[in-house]
gemmi code that builds the backbone of each chain (N, CA, C; Angstrom):
import gemmi

chains = {
    "A": [
        ("MET", (0.619, -1.223, 0.033), (-0.156, -0.110, 0.223), (1.240, 1.252, -0.176)),
        ("THR", (0.703, 2.256, -0.816), (1.108, 3.300, -0.631), (-0.060, 4.429, -0.265)),
        ("CYS", (0.584, 5.639, 0.046), (0.525, 6.846, 0.021), (-0.567, 7.289, -1.279)),
        ("GLY", (0.170, 6.690, -1.885), (-0.264, 6.975, -3.759), (-1.705, 6.537, -4.125)),
        ("SER", (-1.895, 5.527, -3.519), (-3.039, 4.511, -3.691), (-3.916, 4.809, -3.046)),
        ("LEU", (-3.955, 5.469, -1.885), (-4.878, 5.497, -0.838), (-5.536, 7.074, -1.927)),
        ("LEU", (-4.972, 8.266, -2.639), (-5.378, 9.196, -3.239), (-6.242, 8.450, -4.460)),
        ("ASN", (-5.921, 7.680, -4.836), (-6.573, 6.914, -6.161), (-8.145, 7.116, -5.712)),
        ("PRO", (-9.619, 7.354, -6.246), (-10.667, 7.367, -5.117), (-10.961, 6.052, -5.889)),
        ("ASP", (-10.770, 5.182, -6.379), (-10.722, 4.061, -7.053), (-10.861, 2.513, -6.177)),
        ("TYR", (-9.587, 3.130, -5.265), (-8.345, 2.115, -3.907), (-9.760, 2.037, -3.319)),
        ("PRO", (-10.027, 0.501, -3.425), (-11.254, 0.236, -2.001), (-11.035, 0.007, -0.463)),
        ("LEU", (-9.932, 0.581, 0.009), (-9.733, 0.282, 1.239), (-10.678, 1.424, 1.921)),
        ("PHE", (-11.027, 2.787, 1.698), (-11.389, 3.643, 2.349), (-12.875, 3.393, 2.418)),
        ("ALA", (-13.202, 2.849, 1.279), (-14.739, 2.554, 0.988), (-14.939, 1.476, 1.932)),
        ("SER", (-14.285, 0.463, 1.641), (-14.723, -1.023, 2.700), (-14.653, -0.665, 3.969)),
        ("ALA", (-14.242, 0.510, 4.863), (-13.867, 0.746, 5.841), (-14.850, 1.681, 6.293)),
        ("ALA", (-15.343, 2.411, 5.300), (-16.194, 3.295, 5.139), (-17.902, 2.623, 5.545)),
        ("ALA", (-17.983, 1.583, 5.028), (-18.792, 0.479, 5.652), (-19.290, 0.229, 6.698)),
        ("LEU", (-18.325, 0.241, 7.383), (-18.532, 0.067, 8.858), (-18.675, 0.825, 10.088)),
        ("PHE", (-17.841, 2.042, 9.433), (-18.093, 3.157, 10.406), (-17.570, 4.480, 9.648)),
        ("PRO", (-18.079, 5.774, 10.121), (-17.781, 6.550, 9.159), (-16.218, 7.062, 10.071)),
        ("PHE", (-15.742, 7.931, 9.264), (-14.388, 8.155, 9.858), (-13.854, 9.643, 9.227)),
        ("GLU", (-12.932, 10.479, 9.538), (-12.069, 11.212, 8.681), (-10.729, 11.014, 8.547)),
        ("THR", (-10.017, 11.658, 7.658), (-8.735, 11.022, 6.689), (-8.174, 12.007, 6.360)),
        ("ALA", (-7.206, 12.398, 6.460), (-6.320, 13.093, 5.567), (-4.997, 12.765, 5.240)),
        ("VAL", (-4.940, 12.216, 4.004), (-3.597, 11.760, 3.110), (-2.787, 12.997, 2.622)),
        ("GLY", (-1.389, 12.863, 3.142), (-0.389, 13.629, 2.890), (0.813, 12.870, 1.797)),
        ("THR", (1.008, 13.363, 1.220), (1.766, 12.904, -0.144), (3.061, 12.603, 0.586)),
        ("ASN", (3.296, 13.357, 1.520), (4.677, 12.590, 2.039), (5.112, 11.302, 2.818)),
        ("GLY", (3.876, 10.460, 2.405), (4.046, 9.239, 3.515), (3.253, 8.925, 4.745)),
        ("VAL", (2.473, 10.609, 5.301), (2.227, 10.339, 6.774), (0.554, 10.427, 6.282)),
        ("LEU", (0.181, 9.765, 7.316), (-1.678, 9.800, 7.028), (-2.310, 9.905, 7.907)),
        ("TRP", (-3.757, 10.911, 8.817), (-4.185, 11.074, 9.659), (-5.386, 10.606, 9.307)),
        ("LEU", (-5.704, 9.935, 10.512), (-6.934, 9.481, 10.857), (-7.870, 9.297, 12.275)),
        ("ARG", (-9.342, 9.705, 11.879), (-9.767, 9.919, 13.112), (-11.033, 9.246, 13.100)),
        ("GLY", (-11.761, 8.168, 14.219), (-13.142, 7.662, 13.634), (-14.043, 8.910, 15.146)),
        ("SER", (-14.983, 7.790, 15.066), (-15.676, 9.188, 15.943), (-15.461, 7.816, 17.838)),
        ("THR", (-14.804, 7.119, 17.360), (-14.457, 6.903, 18.842), (-13.129, 6.100, 18.768)),
        ("LEU", (-12.361, 6.331, 20.301), (-10.447, 5.864, 20.147), (-10.477, 4.411, 19.458)),
        ("ARG", (-11.541, 3.186, 19.898), (-11.655, 2.185, 18.852), (-11.749, 1.856, 17.690)),
        ("GLN", (-12.633, 3.076, 17.475), (-12.335, 3.184, 15.646), (-11.258, 3.361, 14.905)),
        ("THR", (-10.772, 4.377, 15.827), (-9.196, 5.273, 15.393), (-8.267, 3.774, 15.244)),
        ("ILE", (-8.064, 3.286, 16.274), (-7.292, 2.772, 16.574), (-7.179, 1.641, 15.607)),
        ("ALA", (-8.440, 1.246, 15.450), (-9.048, -0.448, 15.086), (-7.933, -0.180, 13.011)),
        ("LEU", (-8.512, 1.426, 12.704), (-8.462, 2.058, 11.190), (-7.172, 1.398, 10.858)),
        ("GLY", (-6.209, 2.452, 11.820), (-4.805, 2.254, 12.323), (-4.108, 1.394, 12.027)),
        ("ARG", (-4.745, 0.235, 12.626), (-4.108, -1.321, 12.735), (-4.669, -1.967, 11.590)),
        ("ALA", (-5.504, -1.682, 10.420), (-5.859, -2.179, 9.524), (-4.956, -1.694, 8.285)),
        ("LEU", (-4.703, -0.431, 8.857), (-3.862, -0.151, 7.619), (-2.775, -0.056, 7.696)),
        ("GLY", (-1.742, -0.587, 9.173), (-0.800, -1.259, 8.894), (-0.709, -3.079, 8.550)),
        ("ALA", (-1.653, -3.497, 8.471), (-1.886, -4.931, 7.688), (-2.047, -5.088, 6.307)),
        ("VAL", (-2.861, -3.605, 6.070), (-2.709, -3.744, 4.459), (-0.882, -3.538, 4.198)),
        ("ASP", (-0.594, -2.573, 4.999), (0.497, -2.209, 4.284), (1.700, -3.395, 4.048)),
        ("ALA", (1.224, -3.946, 5.024), (2.686, -4.679, 5.630), (2.117, -6.228, 4.333)),
        ("GLY", (1.198, -5.951, 3.976), (0.932, -6.906, 3.120), (-0.463, -8.464, 3.729)),
        ("ASP", (-0.914, -7.901, 5.063), (-1.411, -9.312, 5.696), (-2.973, -8.912, 5.637)),
        ("CYS", (-3.171, -7.913, 4.529), (-4.817, -7.609, 4.415), (-5.189, -7.031, 3.224)),
        ("ARG", (-5.986, -7.543, 2.291), (-6.130, -6.564, 1.154), (-6.985, -5.121, 1.307)),
        ("PRO", (-6.635, -4.566, 0.669), (-7.594, -3.360, 1.151), (-8.982, -3.405, 0.670)),
        ("GLU", (-9.487, -4.265, 0.321), (-10.672, -4.317, 0.006), (-11.630, -5.362, 1.147)),
        ("ASP", (-10.676, -6.078, 1.872), (-11.113, -6.581, 3.042), (-10.687, -6.156, 4.628)),
        ("VAL", (-10.554, -5.000, 4.181), (-10.716, -3.959, 5.679), (-11.515, -4.408, 6.493)),
        ("ALA", (-12.724, -4.086, 6.323), (-14.297, -4.058, 7.117), (-13.886, -5.331, 7.757)),
        ("ALA", (-13.591, -6.764, 7.114), (-13.719, -7.736, 7.513), (-12.665, -7.626, 8.303)),
        ("PHE", (-11.368, -7.227, 8.797), (-10.119, -7.343, 9.129), (-10.657, -6.647, 10.477)),
        ("MET", (-11.765, -5.584, 10.299), (-11.623, -4.521, 11.518), (-13.163, -5.067, 12.358)),
        ("GLY", (-14.205, -6.371, 11.354), (-15.125, -6.538, 12.133), (-14.105, -7.691, 13.206)),
        ("LYS", (-13.368, -8.341, 12.531), (-13.126, -9.364, 13.926), (-12.449, -8.490, 15.065)),
        ("MET", (-12.462, -7.002, 15.494), (-11.907, -6.097, 16.903), (-13.228, -6.032, 17.243)),
        ("ASP", (-12.890, -5.587, 18.698), (-13.983, -5.279, 19.608), (-13.951, -4.112, 19.285)),
        ("LEU", (-15.185, -3.368, 18.403), (-15.448, -1.935, 18.132), (-15.597, -1.157, 18.750)),
        ("GLY", (-16.478, -1.932, 20.167), (-17.585, -1.083, 21.726), (-18.420, -0.368, 20.364)),
        ("GLY", (-19.265, 0.194, 21.664), (-20.575, 0.877, 21.046), (-20.437, 2.291, 20.348)),
        ("GLU", (-21.234, 2.937, 20.799), (-21.635, 4.837, 20.149), (-20.716, 5.234, 21.213)),
        ("GLU", (-21.273, 5.073, 22.235), (-20.584, 5.857, 23.754), (-18.951, 5.346, 24.024)),
        ("ASP", (-18.352, 6.325, 23.581), (-16.888, 5.943, 24.110), (-16.246, 6.532, 25.008)),
        ("GLU", (-16.008, 6.148, 25.887), (-15.233, 6.440, 27.216), (-14.591, 7.188, 27.649)),
        ("SER", (-13.444, 7.367, 26.366), (-12.241, 8.194, 26.205), (-11.961, 9.297, 26.019)),
        ("ARG", (-13.414, 9.368, 24.968), (-13.135, 10.957, 24.386), (-14.004, 11.605, 25.140)),
    ],
    "B": [
        ("MET", (12.143, 15.159, -0.056), (11.965, 16.651, -0.803), (10.403, 16.397, -1.384)),
        ("PRO", (9.790, 17.475, -0.354), (8.343, 17.738, -0.947), (8.304, 18.549, -2.441)),
        ("ALA", (7.418, 18.485, -3.332), (7.124, 19.326, -4.259), (6.256, 20.375, -4.291)),
        ("ALA", (6.291, 21.286, -4.722), (5.352, 22.594, -4.556), (4.166, 21.785, -4.633)),
        ("GLN", (2.946, 22.247, -4.080), (1.520, 22.298, -4.246), (1.218, 20.979, -3.982)),
        ("GLU", (2.441, 20.026, -3.381), (1.860, 18.716, -2.616), (0.747, 19.035, -1.192)),
        ("SER", (-0.110, 18.101, -1.063), (-0.715, 18.101, 0.174), (0.105, 17.116, 1.025)),
        ("VAL", (0.381, 17.930, 2.559), (1.395, 16.570, 3.798), (0.563, 17.242, 4.859)),
        ("VAL", (0.628, 15.887, 5.385), (0.718, 16.249, 6.532), (1.457, 15.972, 7.867)),
        ("GLY", (1.824, 17.429, 8.455), (2.744, 17.444, 9.515), (2.316, 17.674, 11.076)),
        ("THR", (3.617, 17.463, 11.692), (3.439, 18.068, 13.396), (3.793, 18.789, 13.582)),
        ("ILE", (3.519, 19.505, 14.133), (4.053, 21.138, 14.785), (5.040, 20.923, 15.657)),
        ("VAL", (6.298, 21.652, 15.886), (7.672, 20.701, 16.870), (8.144, 22.459, 17.375)),
        ("ALA", (8.113, 23.210, 16.876), (8.371, 24.141, 17.671), (7.429, 25.635, 16.739)),
        ("ARG", (7.552, 26.624, 17.902), (7.376, 27.739, 17.435), (8.162, 28.706, 17.439)),
        ("HIS", (8.522, 29.702, 16.555), (9.030, 31.002, 16.098), (8.625, 32.002, 15.939)),
        ("GLY", (9.013, 33.040, 15.861), (8.565, 34.127, 15.931), (7.038, 34.328, 15.314)),
        ("GLU", (7.362, 34.334, 13.908), (5.960, 34.194, 13.052), (5.411, 32.905, 12.630)),
        ("GLY", (5.970, 32.031, 12.369), (5.510, 30.655, 12.803), (5.478, 29.807, 13.642)),
        ("TYR", (5.328, 28.711, 12.735), (5.570, 27.049, 13.335), (7.003, 26.706, 12.107)),
        ("ARG", (7.820, 25.489, 13.605), (8.287, 24.773, 12.332), (7.714, 23.489, 12.170)),
        ("VAL", (7.578, 22.531, 11.261), (6.228, 21.579, 11.133), (7.350, 20.678, 10.291)),
        ("ASP", (7.303, 19.199, 11.257), (7.805, 18.264, 10.907), (6.805, 17.847, 9.585)),
        ("ILE", (7.305, 17.509, 8.902), (6.535, 16.766, 7.111), (7.545, 15.551, 7.077)),
        ("GLY", (8.437, 14.647, 7.636), (9.238, 13.861, 7.478), (10.331, 13.847, 6.285)),
        ("GLY", (10.643, 15.174, 6.220), (11.504, 15.503, 5.028), (13.118, 15.151, 5.409)),
        ("ALA", (13.717, 15.826, 4.890), (15.299, 16.012, 6.040), (15.363, 17.438, 6.544)),
        ("HIS", (14.003, 18.057, 5.927), (14.327, 19.591, 6.819), (13.189, 19.488, 7.756)),
        ("MET", (12.949, 20.612, 8.241), (11.324, 21.145, 8.859), (11.022, 21.895, 8.300)),
        ("ALA", (9.473, 21.990, 7.996), (9.082, 23.060, 7.165), (8.550, 24.298, 7.860)),
        ("SER", (8.351, 25.237, 7.629), (8.005, 26.434, 7.935), (6.588, 26.824, 7.731)),
        ("LEU", (5.846, 27.192, 8.300), (4.386, 27.411, 8.513), (3.878, 28.415, 9.187)),
        ("ASP", (3.606, 29.437, 8.338), (3.469, 30.593, 8.557), (1.987, 31.266, 9.619)),
        ("ALA", (1.793, 31.826, 10.461), (0.688, 31.797, 11.565), (-0.464, 32.796, 10.868)),
        ("LEU", (0.264, 32.971, 9.954), (-0.578, 34.069, 9.469), (-1.233, 33.045, 7.791)),
        ("ALA", (-0.677, 31.794, 7.814), (-1.214, 31.058, 6.259), (-2.075, 30.295, 6.487)),
        ("PHE", (-3.204, 30.355, 6.909), (-4.124, 30.303, 7.267), (-5.474, 30.936, 7.022)),
        ("GLU", (-6.514, 29.767, 6.764), (-8.061, 30.866, 6.157), (-8.159, 32.017, 7.660)),
        ("ASN", (-8.316, 33.016, 6.993), (-9.385, 34.073, 8.160), (-8.355, 34.633, 9.223)),
        ("ALA", (-7.237, 34.008, 9.126), (-5.907, 34.320, 10.177), (-5.754, 35.300, 9.776)),
        ("THR", (-5.326, 36.670, 10.657), (-4.926, 37.844, 10.983), (-4.054, 38.447, 11.999)),
        ("LYS", (-3.700, 39.211, 12.014), (-2.170, 39.142, 12.931), (-2.710, 39.155, 14.660)),
        ("ARG", (-4.419, 39.535, 14.629), (-4.766, 39.518, 15.903), (-5.409, 38.508, 16.288)),
        ("ASN", (-5.510, 37.637, 14.785), (-6.540, 36.495, 15.259), (-5.942, 35.488, 14.832)),
        ("ARG", (-4.655, 34.521, 15.067), (-4.108, 34.062, 15.035), (-3.971, 32.540, 15.566)),
        ("PRO", (-3.915, 31.420, 14.641), (-4.111, 29.916, 15.141), (-3.681, 29.907, 16.333)),
        ("ASN", (-3.547, 29.325, 17.388), (-3.280, 28.856, 18.684), (-2.918, 27.185, 18.615)),
        ("LEU", (-1.265, 26.710, 17.953), (-1.208, 25.264, 17.821), (0.154, 25.276, 18.900)),
        ("LYS", (-0.242, 23.833, 19.342), (0.220, 22.801, 20.448), (1.875, 22.560, 19.772)),
        ("VAL", (2.525, 22.683, 20.120), (3.938, 22.563, 19.926), (4.390, 21.391, 20.887)),
        ("GLY", (4.996, 20.270, 19.929), (5.372, 18.923, 20.811), (6.721, 17.986, 20.359)),
        ("PRO", (6.980, 17.498, 20.767), (8.195, 16.011, 20.346), (8.477, 16.323, 19.048)),
        ("SER", (9.509, 16.189, 18.043), (9.367, 16.103, 16.823), (8.364, 14.774, 16.390)),
        ("VAL", (8.528, 13.700, 16.612), (7.955, 11.977, 16.379), (7.535, 11.561, 17.872)),
        ("ALA", (6.385, 11.545, 18.404), (6.274, 10.797, 19.324), (5.699, 9.279, 19.415)),
        ("ILE", (7.373, 8.493, 19.333), (6.264, 7.383, 18.590), (6.546, 6.358, 19.508)),
        ("SER", (5.487, 5.231, 19.831), (5.316, 4.274, 20.114), (4.848, 3.269, 19.489)),
        ("SER", (5.397, 1.483, 19.915), (5.259, 0.481, 19.185), (3.839, -0.414, 19.838)),
        ("CYS", (2.942, -0.643, 18.666), (1.594, -1.209, 19.044), (1.739, -1.976, 18.885)),
        ("ALA", (1.763, -3.488, 19.072), (1.531, -4.508, 18.393), (0.195, -5.095, 18.550)),
        ("SER", (-0.120, -6.222, 17.616), (-1.312, -6.184, 17.026), (-1.431, -7.780, 17.310)),
        ("PRO", (-2.500, -8.150, 17.896), (-2.918, -9.628, 19.152), (-2.545, -10.700, 18.232)),
        ("GLU", (-2.914, -10.740, 17.264), (-2.092, -11.786, 16.356), (-0.743, -12.208, 15.920)),
        ("SER", (0.016, -10.805, 15.926), (1.194, -11.449, 15.598), (2.742, -11.011, 16.790)),
        ("PRO", (3.461, -11.323, 16.553), (4.555, -11.181, 17.719), (5.178, -9.944, 17.911)),
        ("PRO", (5.420, -9.019, 18.924), (5.697, -7.571, 18.737), (7.163, -7.655, 17.818)),
        ("SER", (8.031, -8.561, 17.913), (9.064, -8.229, 16.910), (8.576, -8.485, 15.681)),
        ("SER", (7.940, -8.688, 14.569), (7.831, -8.814, 13.449), (7.182, -7.788, 13.068)),
        ("ARG", (6.512, -6.879, 13.956), (6.584, -5.540, 13.145), (5.967, -4.790, 13.937)),
        ("SER", (6.062, -3.673, 13.978), (5.318, -1.952, 14.350), (5.184, -1.052, 13.838)),
        ("ASN", (4.159, -0.426, 14.007), (4.041, 0.615, 13.313), (3.973, 2.077, 14.094)),
        ("THR", (4.397, 3.190, 13.742), (4.404, 3.917, 14.476), (2.985, 4.585, 14.671)),
        ("TRP", (2.830, 5.810, 15.745), (1.623, 6.391, 15.452), (1.532, 7.451, 16.899)),
        ("VAL", (0.885, 8.227, 17.002), (0.308, 9.443, 17.374), (-0.875, 9.610, 17.397)),
        ("THR", (-1.331, 10.202, 18.827), (-2.765, 10.164, 19.386), (-2.490, 11.542, 19.544)),
        ("GLY", (-3.348, 11.927, 19.856), (-3.796, 13.604, 20.011), (-3.680, 13.667, 21.500)),
        ("ALA", (-3.323, 14.973, 22.177), (-2.832, 14.918, 23.304), (-4.121, 14.254, 24.436)),
        ("GLY", (-3.543, 13.606, 25.353), (-4.928, 13.670, 26.352), (-5.488, 12.443, 26.706)),
        ("THR", (-5.499, 11.787, 25.454), (-6.377, 10.354, 25.042), (-5.610, 9.475, 25.534)),
        ("ARG", (-6.646, 8.569, 26.067), (-6.499, 7.362, 27.061), (-6.536, 6.403, 26.720)),
        ("LEU", (-6.131, 5.589, 26.916), (-5.963, 4.357, 26.289), (-5.922, 3.155, 26.836)),
        ("SER", (-5.618, 3.403, 28.108), (-5.789, 2.268, 29.151), (-6.710, 1.313, 29.396)),
        ("SER", (-8.118, 1.704, 28.430), (-9.477, 1.309, 28.517), (-9.029, -0.240, 27.174)),
        ("LEU", (-8.042, 0.145, 26.535), (-8.265, -0.671, 25.548), (-7.375, -2.032, 25.155)),
        ("SER", (-8.255, -2.654, 26.318), (-7.152, -3.761, 26.589), (-7.279, -5.001, 24.754)),
        ("HIS", (-7.942, -5.079, 24.679), (-7.690, -5.830, 23.150), (-6.726, -5.602, 22.432)),
        ("LEU", (-5.807, -4.250, 22.689), (-4.861, -3.877, 21.514), (-3.923, -4.019, 22.617)),
        ("THR", (-2.569, -4.092, 22.317), (-1.448, -4.460, 23.892), (-0.693, -3.248, 23.094)),
        ("CYS", (-0.879, -1.882, 23.401), (-0.209, -0.997, 23.549), (1.398, -0.434, 24.262)),
        ("LEU", (1.993, -1.053, 24.160), (3.465, -1.165, 24.831), (3.782, 0.427, 25.459)),
        ("ALA", (3.885, 1.454, 24.866), (4.848, 2.422, 25.459), (3.872, 3.478, 26.144)),
        ("PRO", (4.041, 3.806, 26.849), (3.368, 5.103, 27.541), (3.510, 6.172, 26.296)),
        ("LEU", (2.132, 6.888, 27.062), (2.229, 8.324, 25.790), (3.024, 9.217, 26.632)),
        ("PRO", (3.218, 9.779, 25.494), (3.950, 11.349, 25.665), (2.327, 12.668, 26.195)),
        ("VAL", (2.481, 13.027, 27.287), (1.726, 13.958, 27.723), (1.022, 14.834, 26.927)),
        ("GLN", (2.395, 15.515, 25.670), (1.429, 16.421, 25.149), (2.435, 15.823, 23.883)),
        ("VAL", (1.229, 16.117, 22.610), (1.900, 16.349, 21.194), (1.970, 17.127, 20.767)),
        ("GLY", (2.253, 17.760, 19.543), (2.366, 18.796, 19.026), (0.747, 18.321, 17.845)),
        ("THR", (0.092, 19.846, 17.883), (-0.877, 19.792, 16.574), (-0.450, 18.689, 15.164)),
        ("VAL", (-1.481, 18.340, 14.515), (-1.316, 18.216, 13.605), (-1.577, 18.826, 12.035)),
        ("VAL", (-0.988, 18.834, 11.452), (-1.798, 19.913, 10.212), (-2.300, 19.589, 8.999)),
        ("TYR", (-2.730, 19.075, 8.314), (-2.683, 19.088, 6.697), (-2.768, 20.888, 6.066)),
        ("ALA", (-1.790, 20.555, 5.360), (-1.356, 21.696, 4.997), (-0.822, 21.668, 3.343)),
        ("ARG", (-0.478, 23.073, 2.899), (-0.311, 22.052, 1.284), (1.346, 23.265, 1.029)),
        ("VAL", (2.244, 22.649, 0.760), (3.389, 22.806, 0.066), (3.562, 23.973, -0.814)),
        ("SER", (4.329, 25.158, -0.103), (3.798, 26.371, -1.093), (4.797, 26.798, -1.761)),
        ("LEU", (6.398, 26.740, -1.526), (7.570, 26.538, -1.470), (8.018, 25.540, -1.184)),
        ("ALA", (8.979, 24.987, -2.403), (9.803, 24.094, -2.243), (10.986, 24.526, -3.358)),
        ("ASN", (12.222, 24.117, -2.528), (13.439, 24.925, -3.110), (14.265, 23.731, -2.353)),
        ("ARG", (15.309, 23.217, -3.544), (16.580, 22.214, -2.980), (17.257, 22.738, -2.337)),
        ("ASP", (17.554, 24.393, -2.122), (18.450, 24.940, -0.931), (17.469, 25.677, 0.152)),
        ("MET", (16.192, 25.541, 0.189), (15.748, 26.624, 1.633), (14.653, 25.337, 1.845)),
        ("GLU", (14.347, 25.390, 3.079), (13.395, 24.752, 3.947), (12.068, 25.077, 3.595)),
        ("PRO", (11.550, 23.844, 3.201), (10.200, 24.112, 2.445), (8.803, 24.917, 3.537)),
        ("GLU", (8.247, 25.580, 2.591), (7.422, 26.611, 2.944), (5.654, 26.030, 3.315)),
        ("LEU", (5.094, 26.017, 3.856), (3.603, 25.504, 3.705), (2.871, 26.501, 4.058)),
        ("GLU", (0.998, 25.949, 3.525), (0.265, 27.078, 3.793), (-0.851, 26.362, 4.001)),
        ("CYS", (-1.907, 26.618, 4.797), (-3.383, 25.837, 4.986), (-4.120, 26.823, 4.693)),
        ("PHE", (-4.132, 27.084, 3.575), (-5.353, 27.275, 2.715), (-5.391, 26.626, 1.190)),
        ("ALA", (-6.057, 27.022, 0.279), (-5.965, 26.364, -1.461), (-5.725, 27.153, -1.914)),
        ("ALA", (-4.847, 26.997, -3.166), (-3.786, 28.263, -3.765), (-4.620, 28.593, -3.936)),
        ("GLU", (-6.059, 28.306, -4.712), (-6.913, 29.319, -6.027), (-7.779, 30.321, -4.821)),
        ("SER", (-8.072, 29.460, -3.864), (-9.734, 30.120, -3.521), (-9.098, 31.372, -1.947)),
        ("HIS", (-7.992, 30.411, -1.375), (-7.576, 31.099, -0.189), (-8.443, 30.591, 0.861)),
        ("LYS", (-9.186, 29.667, 0.601), (-9.951, 28.889, 1.775), (-9.714, 28.008, 2.222)),
        ("ALA", (-9.689, 27.500, 3.186), (-9.362, 26.442, 4.007), (-9.459, 25.075, 3.214)),
        ("GLU", (-10.621, 24.951, 2.707), (-10.946, 23.435, 1.592), (-10.434, 22.105, 2.652)),
        ("GLY", (-10.196, 22.289, 3.738), (-10.182, 20.939, 4.227), (-8.692, 21.059, 4.791)),
        ("PHE", (-7.722, 21.857, 4.536), (-6.558, 22.164, 5.089), (-6.840, 22.750, 6.699)),
        ("GLY", (-5.418, 22.527, 7.329), (-5.994, 23.328, 8.567), (-5.501, 22.436, 9.575)),
        ("GLU", (-5.567, 22.794, 10.827), (-5.504, 21.909, 12.068), (-6.357, 20.723, 11.917)),
        ("LEU", (-5.624, 19.363, 12.385), (-6.403, 18.380, 12.193), (-6.923, 18.160, 13.771)),
        ("LYS", (-8.089, 17.458, 14.471), (-8.209, 17.576, 15.586), (-7.872, 16.428, 16.626)),
        ("ASP", (-7.951, 17.086, 17.553), (-7.144, 15.908, 18.879), (-8.080, 14.838, 18.711)),
        ("GLY", (-6.771, 13.632, 19.107), (-7.591, 12.550, 19.329), (-7.664, 11.218, 17.960)),
        ("GLY", (-7.112, 11.898, 16.978), (-7.203, 10.868, 15.846), (-5.405, 10.382, 16.062)),
        ("MET", (-5.112, 9.877, 14.798), (-4.125, 8.486, 14.681), (-3.157, 8.790, 13.822)),
        ("LEU", (-1.762, 8.890, 13.539), (-0.747, 9.085, 12.431), (-0.173, 7.859, 12.040)),
        ("VAL", (-0.544, 7.549, 10.672), (0.146, 6.283, 10.517), (0.840, 6.741, 9.166)),
        ("SER", (2.104, 6.112, 9.289), (2.942, 6.151, 8.338), (2.813, 4.741, 7.025)),
        ("CYS", (2.615, 5.562, 5.890), (2.870, 4.008, 5.248), (3.879, 4.270, 3.916)),
        ("SER", (4.081, 4.194, 3.165), (4.627, 3.510, 1.770), (4.402, 5.427, 0.867)),
        ("LEU", (5.888, 5.535, 0.562), (5.232, 6.761, -0.623), (5.571, 6.458, -1.570)),
        ("GLN", (6.084, 5.734, -1.767), (6.282, 5.127, -3.866), (5.112, 5.868, -4.561)),
        ("MET", (5.672, 6.330, -5.909), (4.347, 6.241, -6.526), (3.774, 7.473, -6.356)),
        ("ALA", (3.865, 8.238, -5.518), (2.649, 9.076, -4.363), (2.488, 10.004, -5.829)),
        ("ARG", (3.215, 10.808, -6.100), (3.707, 11.741, -7.498), (3.489, 11.247, -8.488)),
        ("SER", (3.269, 9.905, -8.769), (3.005, 9.545, -10.380), (1.633, 9.416, -10.561)),
        ("TYR", (1.520, 8.898, -9.493), (-0.436, 8.644, -9.889), (-0.801, 9.785, -9.202)),
        ("VAL", (-0.798, 11.128, -8.657), (-1.633, 12.226, -8.791), (-0.831, 13.097, -9.198)),
        ("PRO", (-1.032, 13.461, -10.500), (-0.603, 14.547, -11.099), (-0.978, 16.332, -10.492)),
        ("HIS", (-2.268, 16.337, -9.873), (-2.780, 17.224, -9.934), (-4.044, 17.241, -9.015)),
        ("PHE", (-3.879, 17.073, -7.643), (-4.972, 17.177, -6.898), (-5.514, 18.422, -5.505)),
        ("LEU", (-6.801, 17.949, -5.314), (-7.359, 18.750, -4.252), (-7.613, 18.336, -3.458)),
        ("PRO", (-7.853, 18.825, -2.160), (-8.449, 18.321, -0.895), (-10.030, 18.504, -0.949)),
        ("ASN", (-10.736, 17.297, -1.165), (-12.329, 17.670, -0.922), (-13.021, 18.253, -0.073)),
        ("SER", (-12.928, 17.819, 1.238), (-13.708, 18.264, 2.232), (-13.716, 17.481, 3.247)),
        ("ALA", (-14.058, 18.075, 4.384), (-13.797, 17.508, 6.054), (-13.948, 16.194, 6.392)),
        ("ALA", (-14.844, 15.449, 5.644), (-15.168, 13.995, 5.810), (-14.246, 13.332, 5.231)),
        ("VAL", (-13.999, 12.724, 3.967), (-13.365, 12.025, 3.190), (-12.689, 13.063, 2.149)),
        ("ARG", (-11.050, 13.270, 2.256), (-10.510, 13.636, 1.484), (-10.174, 13.096, 0.240)),
        ("THR", (-10.309, 12.661, -0.931), (-10.637, 12.190, -2.018), (-9.774, 13.435, -3.206)),
        ("LEU", (-9.183, 12.259, -4.128), (-8.321, 13.063, -4.811), (-9.412, 13.428, -6.439)),
        ("ILE", (-8.885, 14.299, -6.640), (-10.078, 14.313, -7.597), (-9.480, 15.286, -9.211)),
        ("ARG", (-9.772, 14.645, -9.882), (-8.404, 14.733, -11.039), (-8.745, 15.862, -12.023)),
    ],
}
model = gemmi.Model(1)
for chain_id, residues in chains.items():
    chain = gemmi.Chain(chain_id)
    for i, (resn, *xyz) in enumerate(residues, 1):
        res = gemmi.Residue()
        res.name, res.seqid = resn, gemmi.SeqId(i, " ")
        for name, pos in zip(("N", "CA", "C"), xyz):
            atom = gemmi.Atom()
            atom.name, atom.element = name, gemmi.Element(name[0])
            atom.pos, atom.b_iso = gemmi.Position(*pos), 0.0
            res.add_atom(atom)
        chain.add_residue(res)
    model.add_chain(chain)
structure = gemmi.Structure()
structure.add_model(model)
structure.setup_entities()
């Protein structure tokens, strides 16, 4: 995975993740990416999923399934 | 080495007279004028927090041994992670980290430090650029091909910024 491919609107990673929960992201061409879900659990889950795609452990279209295995918690979040 | 008009994500690492120094992961720190924000005036400047250059901690995933891979990540100041028992986050968090900004490289020259601006070149509106909220997370990823993929793009909205050709 490259930051470049994340900027391609046809790249399935963000679409797959957005099916699970809404999030904000800013992709820099410097190889740094900022992201924020509505809860801390979601933020970290998405960060882990991006790491897994980067490492080749997960296909970009499968990030929803990858994050589905994590405990994303409920709507209320205790830590924000 | 950034190129002009590229969008970058950077961390505020220091404050100087008229602006900030921003770590954008290049060989040099970039400079960001305090007035290079939408609606910024001499009297109304953004107040950005200053933090260490990179706050790195390693975060091991539950299904892999910690040694096999680690990601660098940064969280906004003051977020609490102790309740997340399903993730093994090992290192302690820094007390304060610098504000993360989404900015456009306005000047890139081999012999000068890059300069950033937090508004769109044409409209002078924010258009998604600017300070990114606390509680976010920074992920680094490989950047090869980044420029060849995208000859020209603009940030879209505050929601999900995607490429517009």
